[in-house]
N, CA, C, O and the ligand as a Tripos MOL2 file, in Angstrom:
@<TRIPOS>MOLECULE
protein
  217   215    55     0     0
PROTEIN
NO_CHARGES

@<TRIPOS>ATOM
      1 N           0.8450   -1.2020    0.0000 N.3       1 MET1
      2 CA          0.0000    0.0000    0.0000 C.3       1 MET1
      3 C           0.8760    1.2470    0.0000 C.2       1 MET1
      4 O           1.9640    1.2490    0.5760 O.2       1 MET1
      5 N           0.4050    2.2880   -0.6380 N.am      2 PRO2
      6 CA          1.1770    3.5340   -0.6760 C.3       2 PRO2
      7 C           1.2710    4.1780    0.7000 C.2       2 PRO2
      8 O           0.4010    4.0170    1.5550 O.2       2 PRO2
      9 N           2.3540    4.9070    0.8750 N.am      3 LEU3
     10 CA          2.5530    5.6300    2.1260 C.3       3 LEU3
     11 C           2.3100    7.1150    1.8850 C.2       3 LEU3
     12 O           2.8840    7.7070    0.9710 O.2       3 LEU3
     13 N           1.4670    7.6990    2.7010 N.am      4 TYR4
     14 CA          1.1370    9.1100    2.5320 C.3       4 TYR4
     15 C           1.6220    9.9190    3.7290 C.2       4 TYR4
     16 O           1.6080    9.4580    4.8710 O.2       4 TYR4
     17 N           2.0460   11.1250    3.4310 N.am      5 GLU5
     18 CA          2.5020   12.0350    4.4840 C.3       5 GLU5
     19 C           1.4060   13.0460    4.7860 C.2       5 GLU5
     20 O           0.8570   13.6740    3.8810 O.2       5 GLU5
     21 N           1.0980   13.1930    6.0620 N.am      6 PHE6
     22 CA          0.1110   14.1760    6.4900 C.3       6 PHE6
     23 C           0.6820   15.0340    7.6120 C.2       6 PHE6
     24 O           1.6650   14.6760    8.2600 O.2       6 PHE6
     25 N           0.0340   16.1760    7.8200 N.am      7 TYR7
     26 CA          0.3590   16.9790    8.9740 C.3       7 TYR7
     27 C          -0.8180   16.9190    9.9370 C.2       7 TYR7
     28 O          -1.9410   17.2700    9.5770 O.2       7 TYR7
     29 N          -0.5570   16.4720   11.1690 N.am      8 CYS8
     30 CA         -1.6180   16.3600   12.1700 C.3       8 CYS8
     31 C          -1.6710   17.6290   13.0050 C.2       8 CYS8
     32 O          -0.6780   18.0350   13.6090 O.2       8 CYS8
     33 N          -2.8370   18.2450   13.0300 N.am      9 ASP9
     34 CA         -2.9840   19.4740   13.8030 C.3       9 ASP9
     35 C          -2.9110   19.2070   15.3040 C.2       9 ASP9
     36 O          -2.4190   20.0470   16.0590 O.2       9 ASP9
     37 N          -3.3900   18.0620   15.7360 N.am     10 LYS10
     38 CA         -3.3870   17.7480   17.1730 C.3      10 LYS10
     39 C          -1.9880   17.4000   17.6790 C.2      10 LYS10
     40 O          -1.5800   17.8360   18.7550 O.2      10 LYS10
     41 N          -1.2540   16.6050   16.8860 N.am     11 CYS11
     42 CA          0.1150   16.2610   17.2680 C.3      11 CYS11
     43 C           1.0770   17.3930   16.9350 C.2      11 CYS11
     44 O           2.1760   17.4650   17.4840 O.2      11 CYS11
     45 N           0.6570   18.2780   16.0310 N.am     12 ALA12
     46 CA          1.5000   19.3860   15.5780 C.3      12 ALA12
     47 C           2.7890   18.8690   14.9690 C.2      12 ALA12
     48 O           3.8660   19.4180   15.2020 O.2      12 ALA12
     49 N           2.6660   17.8000   14.1790 N.am     13 LYS13
     50 CA          3.8320   17.2790   13.4810 C.3      13 LYS13
     51 C           3.3760   16.4420   12.2890 C.2      13 LYS13
     52 O           2.1920   16.1420   12.1310 O.2      13 LYS13
     53 N           4.3530   16.0730   11.4530 N.am     14 GLU14
     54 CA          4.0440   15.2580   10.2920 C.3      14 GLU14
     55 C           3.9400   13.7940   10.6830 C.2      14 GLU14
     56 O           4.7120   13.3040   11.5070 O.2      14 GLU14
     57 N           2.9760   13.1010   10.0830 N.am     15 VAL15
     58 CA          2.8150   11.6760   10.3390 C.3      15 VAL15
     59 C           2.7240   10.9420    9.0050 C.2      15 VAL15
     60 O           2.2710   11.5000    8.0050 O.2      15 VAL15
     61 N           3.1610    9.6830    9.0040 N.am     16 SER16
     62 CA          3.0810    8.8430    7.8180 C.3      16 SER16
     63 C           1.9370    7.8690    7.9790 C.2      16 SER16
     64 O           1.8490    7.1760    8.9920 O.2      16 SER16
     65 N           1.0560    7.8050    6.9890 N.am     17 VAL17
     66 CA         -0.1070    6.9330    7.0520 C.3      17 VAL17
     67 C          -0.1050    6.0080    5.8470 C.2      17 VAL17
     68 O          -0.0150    6.4640    4.7070 O.2      17 VAL17
     69 N          -0.2030    4.7070    6.0980 N.am     18 THR18
     70 CA         -0.3100    3.7380    5.0180 C.3      18 THR18
     71 C          -1.7790    3.4000    4.7960 C.2      18 THR18
     72 O          -2.4650    2.9390    5.7080 O.2      18 THR18
     73 N          -2.2510    3.6330    3.5810 N.am     19 MET19
     74 CA         -3.6540    3.3250    3.2780 C.3      19 MET19
     75 C          -3.7990    3.0170    1.7970 C.2      19 MET19
     76 O          -2.9270    3.3330    0.9870 O.2      19 MET19
     77 N          -4.9210    2.3920    1.4640 N.am     20 THR20
     78 CA         -5.1740    2.0840    0.0700 C.3      20 THR20
     79 C          -5.5870    3.3440   -0.6750 C.2      20 THR20
     80 O          -5.9710    4.3490   -0.0760 O.2      20 THR20
     81 N          -5.4970    3.2630   -2.0000 N.am     21 ILE21
     82 CA         -5.8610    4.4130   -2.8190 C.3      21 ILE21
     83 C          -7.3340    4.7610   -2.6460 C.2      21 ILE21
     84 O          -7.7010    5.9360   -2.6530 O.2      21 ILE21
     85 N          -8.1810    3.7440   -2.4920 N.am     22 SER22
     86 CA         -9.6160    4.0010   -2.3190 C.3      22 SER22
     87 C          -9.8820    4.6950   -0.9860 C.2      22 SER22
     88 O         -10.7420    5.5720   -0.9010 O.2      22 SER22
     89 N          -9.1490    4.3060    0.0510 N.am     23 GLU23
     90 CA         -9.2920    4.9650    1.3450 C.3      23 GLU23
     91 C          -8.8330    6.4170    1.2530 C.2      23 GLU23
     92 O          -9.4550    7.3190    1.8140 O.2      23 GLU23
     93 N          -7.7350    6.6210    0.5370 N.am     24 ARG24
     94 CA         -7.2030    7.9620    0.3480 C.3      24 ARG24
     95 C          -8.2330    8.8310   -0.3670 C.2      24 ARG24
     96 O          -8.4140    9.9990   -0.0220 O.2      24 ARG24
     97 N          -8.9190    8.2490   -1.3810 N.am     25 GLY25
     98 CA         -9.8960    8.9950   -2.1530 C.3      25 GLY25
     99 C         -11.1140    9.3950   -1.3260 C.2      25 GLY25
    100 O         -11.7590   10.4070   -1.6020 O.2      25 GLY25
    101 N         -11.4180    8.5950   -0.3170 N.am     26 LYS26
    102 CA        -12.5630    8.9020    0.5460 C.3      26 LYS26
    103 C         -12.1950    9.8720    1.6540 C.2      26 LYS26
    104 O         -13.0660   10.3500    2.3820 O.2      26 LYS26
    105 N         -10.9100   10.1630    1.7830 N.am     27 GLY27
    106 CA        -10.4790   11.0960    2.8120 C.3      27 GLY27
    107 C         -10.6050   10.5200    4.2040 C.2      27 GLY27
    108 O         -10.9450   11.2280    5.1530 O.2      27 GLY27
    109 N         -10.3260    9.2160    4.3250 N.am     28 GLN28
    110 CA        -10.4850    8.5650    5.6220 C.3      28 GLN28
    111 C          -9.1760    8.4560    6.3940 C.2      28 GLN28
    112 O          -8.9930    7.5400    7.1960 O.2      28 GLN28
    113 N          -8.2880    9.3740    6.1530 N.am     29 ALA29
    114 CA         -7.0130    9.3340    6.8540 C.3      29 ALA29
    115 C          -7.1900    9.6320    8.3370 C.2      29 ALA29
    116 O          -7.8530   10.5950    8.7200 O.2      29 ALA29
    117 N          -6.5840    8.7870    9.1620 N.am     30 THR30
    118 CA         -6.5910    9.0440   10.6020 C.3      30 THR30
    119 C          -5.1590    9.0120   11.1250 C.2      30 THR30
    120 O          -4.3360    8.2190   10.6670 O.2      30 THR30
    121 N          -4.8810    9.8680   12.0710 N.am     31 CYS31
    122 CA         -3.5370    9.9600   12.6250 C.3      31 CYS31
    123 C          -3.1960    8.6890   13.4050 C.2      31 CYS31
    124 O          -3.9480    8.2990   14.2980 O.2      31 CYS31
    125 N          -2.0610    8.0300   13.0810 N.am     32 PRO32
    126 CA         -1.6620    6.8250   13.8040 C.3      32 PRO32
    127 C          -1.2240    7.1260   15.2300 C.2      32 PRO32
    128 O          -1.1330    6.2180   16.0560 O.2      32 PRO32
    129 N          -0.9540    8.3800   15.5220 N.am     33 GLN33
    130 CA         -0.4850    8.7630   16.8580 C.3      33 GLN33
    131 C          -1.6440    9.0220   17.8110 C.2      33 GLN33
    132 O          -1.6620    8.4970   18.9240 O.2      33 GLN33
    133 N          -2.6190    9.8350   17.3760 N.am     34 CYS34
    134 CA         -3.6860   10.2570   18.2790 C.3      34 CYS34
    135 C          -5.0790    9.8920   17.7750 C.2      34 CYS34
    136 O          -6.0650   10.0690   18.4900 O.2      34 CYS34
    137 N          -5.1640    9.3790   16.5370 N.am     35 GLY35
    138 CA         -6.4560    8.9630   16.0130 C.3      35 GLY35
    139 C          -7.2930   10.1000   15.4540 C.2      35 GLY35
    140 O          -8.4380    9.8910   15.0540 O.2      35 GLY35
    141 N          -6.7350   11.2950   15.4230 N.am     36 SER36
    142 CA         -7.4700   12.4410   14.9000 C.3      36 SER36
    143 C          -7.6760   12.3170   13.3990 C.2      36 SER36
    144 O          -6.8260   11.7830   12.6850 O.2      36 SER36
    145 N          -8.8010   12.8100   12.9340 N.am     37 ARG37
    146 CA         -9.0410   12.8170   11.4920 C.3      37 ARG37
    147 C          -8.7510   14.1820   10.8890 C.2      37 ARG37
    148 O          -8.9950   14.4100    9.7040 O.2      37 ARG37
    149 N          -8.2400   15.0680   11.6890 N.am     38 GLU38
    150 CA         -7.9210   16.4150   11.1910 C.3      38 GLU38
    151 C          -6.5110   16.4330   10.6220 C.2      38 GLU38
    152 O          -5.6080   17.0820   11.1510 O.2      38 GLU38
    153 N          -6.3530   15.7010    9.5320 N.am     39 LEU39
    154 CA         -5.0460   15.6270    8.8950 C.3      39 LEU39
    155 C          -5.0340   16.4480    7.6200 C.2      39 LEU39
    156 O          -6.0050   16.4830    6.8650 O.2      39 LEU39
    157 N          -3.9110   17.1050    7.4040 N.am     40 ARG40
    158 CA         -3.7440   17.8490    6.1640 C.3      40 ARG40
    159 C          -2.7210   17.1320    5.2990 C.2      40 ARG40
    160 O          -1.6110   16.8430    5.7470 O.2      40 ARG40
    161 N          -3.0940   16.8500    4.0700 N.am     41 ALA41
    162 CA         -2.1990   16.1400    3.1720 C.3      41 ALA41
    163 C          -1.0390   17.0270    2.7580 C.2      41 ALA41
    164 O          -1.2210   18.1920    2.4040 O.2      41 ALA41
    165 N           0.1530   16.4570    2.8100 N.am     42 LEU42
    166 CA          1.3270   17.1620    2.3080 C.3      42 LEU42
    167 C           1.4840   16.7660    0.8470 C.2      42 LEU42
    168 O           1.8910   15.6490    0.5270 O.2      42 LEU42
    169 N           1.1580   17.6920   -0.0150 N.am     43 MET43
    170 CA          1.0510   17.3790   -1.4310 C.3      43 MET43
    171 C           2.3660   16.9040   -2.0360 C.2      43 MET43
    172 O           3.4100   17.5360   -1.8730 O.2      43 MET43
    173 N           2.2900   15.7760   -2.7370 N.am     44 GLY44
    174 CA          3.4070   15.3370   -3.5710 C.3      44 GLY44
    175 C           4.5580   14.6860   -2.8380 C.2      44 GLY44
    176 O           5.5580   14.3420   -3.4690 O.2      44 GLY44
    177 N           4.4610   14.5040   -1.5360 N.am     45 THR45
    178 CA          5.5870   13.9380   -0.7980 C.3      45 THR45
    179 C           5.9390   12.5420   -1.2890 C.2      45 THR45
    180 O           7.1120   12.2150   -1.4720 O.2      45 THR45
    181 N           4.9280   11.7320   -1.4970 N.am     46 PHE46
    182 CA          5.1350   10.3480   -1.9050 C.3      46 PHE46
    183 C           5.8560   10.2750   -3.2490 C.2      46 PHE46
    184 O           6.7350    9.4380   -3.4560 O.2      46 PHE46
    185 N           5.4640   11.1700   -4.1590 N.am     47 PHE47
    186 CA          6.0200   11.1170   -5.5090 C.3      47 PHE47
    187 C           7.4090   11.7450   -5.5760 C.2      47 PHE47
    188 O           8.2600   11.2870   -6.3380 O.2      47 PHE47
    189 N           7.6440   12.7880   -4.7860 N.am     48 THR48
    190 CA          8.9500   13.4320   -4.8220 C.3      48 THR48
    191 C          10.0250   12.5160   -4.2460 C.2      48 THR48
    192 O          11.1810   12.5630   -4.6680 O.2      48 THR48
    193 N           9.6350   11.6730   -3.2660 N.am     49 GLN49
    194 CA         10.5960   10.7650   -2.6700 C.3      49 GLN49
    195 C          11.0650    9.7190   -3.6740 C.2      49 GLN49
    196 O          12.2340    9.3340   -3.6800 O.2      49 GLN49
    197 N          10.1490    9.2630   -4.5190 N.am     50 THR50
    198 CA         10.5030    8.2130   -5.4610 C.3      50 THR50
    199 C          11.2520    8.7610   -6.6740 C.2      50 THR50
    200 O          11.9860    8.0330   -7.3420 O.2      50 THR50
    201 N          11.0600   10.0540   -6.9530 N.am     51 SER51
    202 CA         11.6850   10.6120   -8.1610 C.3      51 SER51
    203 C          13.0350   11.2500   -7.8790 C.2      51 SER51
    204 O          13.7540   11.6100   -8.8110 O.2      51 SER51
    205 N          13.3920   11.3940   -6.5960 N.am     52 LYS52
    206 CA         14.6850   12.0190   -6.2580 C.3      52 LYS52
    207 C          15.7180   10.9670   -5.9070 C.2      52 LYS52
    208 O          16.2830   10.9900   -4.8130 O.2      52 LYS52
    209 N          15.9650   10.0590   -6.8110 N.am     53 LYS53
    210 CA         16.9460    9.0010   -6.5460 C.3      53 LYS53
    211 C          18.2570    9.2600   -7.2580 C.2      53 LYS53
    212 O          18.7670    8.3700   -7.9390 O.2      53 LYS53
    213 N          18.7980   10.4110   -7.1280 N.am     54 SER54
    214 CA         20.0240   10.7330   -7.8470 C.3      54 SER54
    215 C          21.2310   10.5330   -6.9260 C.2      54 SER54
    216 O          22.3680   10.7520   -7.3420 O.2      54 SER54
    217 ZN         -2.1520   13.2100   15.6500 Zn       55 ZN55
@<TRIPOS>BOND
     1     1     2 1
     2     2     3 1
     3     3     4 2
     4     3     5 am
     5     5     6 1
     6     6     7 1
     7     7     8 2
     8     7     9 am
     9     9    10 1
    10    10    11 1
    11    11    12 2
    12    11    13 am
    13    13    14 1
    14    14    15 1
    15    15    16 2
    16    15    17 am
    17    17    18 1
    18    18    19 1
    19    19    20 2
    20    19    21 am
    21    21    22 1
    22    22    23 1
    23    23    24 2
    24    23    25 am
    25    25    26 1
    26    26    27 1
    27    27    28 2
    28    27    29 am
    29    29    30 1
    30    30    31 1
    31    31    32 2
    32    31    33 am
    33    33    34 1
    34    34    35 1
    35    35    36 2
    36    35    37 am
    37    37    38 1
    38    38    39 1
    39    39    40 2
    40    39    41 am
    41    41    42 1
    42    42    43 1
    43    43    44 2
    44    43    45 am
    45    45    46 1
    46    46    47 1
    47    47    48 2
    48    47    49 am
    49    49    50 1
    50    50    51 1
    51    51    52 2
    52    51    53 am
    53    53    54 1
    54    54    55 1
    55    55    56 2
    56    55    57 am
    57    57    58 1
    58    58    59 1
    59    59    60 2
    60    59    61 am
    61    61    62 1
    62    62    63 1
    63    63    64 2
    64    63    65 am
    65    65    66 1
    66    66    67 1
    67    67    68 2
    68    67    69 am
    69    69    70 1
    70    70    71 1
    71    71    72 2
    72    71    73 am
    73    73    74 1
    74    74    75 1
    75    75    76 2
    76    75    77 am
    77    77    78 1
    78    78    79 1
    79    79    80 2
    80    79    81 am
    81    81    82 1
    82    82    83 1
    83    83    84 2
    84    83    85 am
    85    85    86 1
    86    86    87 1
    87    87    88 2
    88    87    89 am
    89    89    90 1
    90    90    91 1
    91    91    92 2
    92    91    93 am
    93    93    94 1
    94    94    95 1
    95    95    96 2
    96    95    97 am
    97    97    98 1
    98    98    99 1
    99    99   100 2
   100    99   101 am
   101   101   102 1
   102   102   103 1
   103   103   104 2
   104   103   105 am
   105   105   106 1
   106   106   107 1
   107   107   108 2
   108   107   109 am
   109   109   110 1
   110   110   111 1
   111   111   112 2
   112   111   113 am
   113   113   114 1
   114   114   115 1
   115   115   116 2
   116   115   117 am
   117   117   118 1
   118   118   119 1
   119   119   120 2
   120   119   121 am
   121   121   122 1
   122   122   123 1
   123   123   124 2
   124   123   125 am
   125   125   126 1
   126   126   127 1
   127   127   128 2
   128   127   129 am
   129   129   130 1
   130   130   131 1
   131   131   132 2
   132   131   133 am
   133   133   134 1
   134   134   135 1
   135   135   136 2
   136   135   137 am
   137   137   138 1
   138   138   139 1
   139   139   140 2
   140   139   141 am
   141   141   142 1
   142   142   143 1
   143   143   144 2
   144   143   145 am
   145   145   146 1
   146   146   147 1
   147   147   148 2
   148   147   149 am
   149   149   150 1
   150   150   151 1
   151   151   152 2
   152   151   153 am
   153   153   154 1
   154   154   155 1
   155   155   156 2
   156   155   157 am
   157   157   158 1
   158   158   159 1
   159   159   160 2
   160   159   161 am
   161   161   162 1
   162   162   163 1
   163   163   164 2
   164   163   165 am
   165   165   166 1
   166   166   167 1
   167   167   168 2
   168   167   169 am
   169   169   170 1
   170   170   171 1
   171   171   172 2
   172   171   173 am
   173   173   174 1
   174   174   175 1
   175   175   176 2
   176   175   177 am
   177   177   178 1
   178   178   179 1
   179   179   180 2
   180   179   181 am
   181   181   182 1
   182   182   183 1
   183   183   184 2
   184   183   185 am
   185   185   186 1
   186   186   187 1
   187   187   188 2
   188   187   189 am
   189   189   190 1
   190   190   191 1
   191   191   192 2
   192   191   193 am
   193   193   194 1
   194   194   195 1
   195   195   196 2
   196   195   197 am
   197   197   198 1
   198   198   199 1
   199   199   200 2
   200   199   201 am
   201   201   202 1
   202   202   203 1
   203   203   204 2
   204   203   205 am
   205   205   206 1
   206   206   207 1
   207   207   208 2
   208   207   209 am
   209   209   210 1
   210   210   211 1
   211   211   212 2
   212   211   213 am
   213   213   214 1
   214   214   215 1
   215   215   216 2
@<TRIPOS>SUBSTRUCTURE
     1 MET1         2 RESIDUE 1 A MET
     2 PRO2         6 RESIDUE 1 A PRO
     3 LEU3        10 RESIDUE 1 A LEU
     4 TYR4        14 RESIDUE 1 A TYR
     5 GLU5        18 RESIDUE 1 A GLU
     6 PHE6        22 RESIDUE 1 A PHE
     7 TYR7        26 RESIDUE 1 A TYR
     8 CYS8        30 RESIDUE 1 A CYS
     9 ASP9        34 RESIDUE 1 A ASP
    10 LYS10       38 RESIDUE 1 A LYS
    11 CYS11       42 RESIDUE 1 A CYS
    12 ALA12       46 RESIDUE 1 A ALA
    13 LYS13       50 RESIDUE 1 A LYS
    14 GLU14       54 RESIDUE 1 A GLU
    15 VAL15       58 RESIDUE 1 A VAL
    16 SER16       62 RESIDUE 1 A SER
    17 VAL17       66 RESIDUE 1 A VAL
    18 THR18       70 RESIDUE 1 A THR
    19 MET19       74 RESIDUE 1 A MET
    20 THR20       78 RESIDUE 1 A THR
    21 ILE21       82 RESIDUE 1 A ILE
    22 SER22       86 RESIDUE 1 A SER
    23 GLU23       90 RESIDUE 1 A GLU
    24 ARG24       94 RESIDUE 1 A ARG
    25 GLY25       98 RESIDUE 1 A GLY
    26 LYS26      102 RESIDUE 1 A LYS
    27 GLY27      106 RESIDUE 1 A GLY
    28 GLN28      110 RESIDUE 1 A GLN
    29 ALA29      114 RESIDUE 1 A ALA
    30 THR30      118 RESIDUE 1 A THR
    31 CYS31      122 RESIDUE 1 A CYS
    32 PRO32      126 RESIDUE 1 A PRO
    33 GLN33      130 RESIDUE 1 A GLN
    34 CYS34      134 RESIDUE 1 A CYS
    35 GLY35      138 RESIDUE 1 A GLY
    36 SER36      142 RESIDUE 1 A SER
    37 ARG37      146 RESIDUE 1 A ARG
    38 GLU38      150 RESIDUE 1 A GLU
    39 LEU39      154 RESIDUE 1 A LEU
    40 ARG40      158 RESIDUE 1 A ARG
    41 ALA41      162 RESIDUE 1 A ALA
    42 LEU42      166 RESIDUE 1 A LEU
    43 MET43      170 RESIDUE 1 A MET
    44 GLY44      174 RESIDUE 1 A GLY
    45 THR45      178 RESIDUE 1 A THR
    46 PHE46      182 RESIDUE 1 A PHE
    47 PHE47      186 RESIDUE 1 A PHE
    48 THR48      190 RESIDUE 1 A THR
    49 GLN49      194 RESIDUE 1 A GLN
    50 THR50      198 RESIDUE 1 A THR
    51 SER51      202 RESIDUE 1 A SER
    52 LYS52      206 RESIDUE 1 A LYS
    53 LYS53      210 RESIDUE 1 A LYS
    54 SER54      214 RESIDUE 1 A SER
    55 ZN55       217 GROUP 0 **** ****
């Protein structure tokens, strides 16, 4: 499953969430640290990590 980076407002830090693409599309991301659903997606993190292999 893809790994997504989010920013949790409650933890006040970035968290990594593993979820399926369908779950991601439904916006069902929950913080693995505190269980909050108030996560903000960090755009493009997953793709930039895979493309910066120089
Ligand atoms: Zn949290």
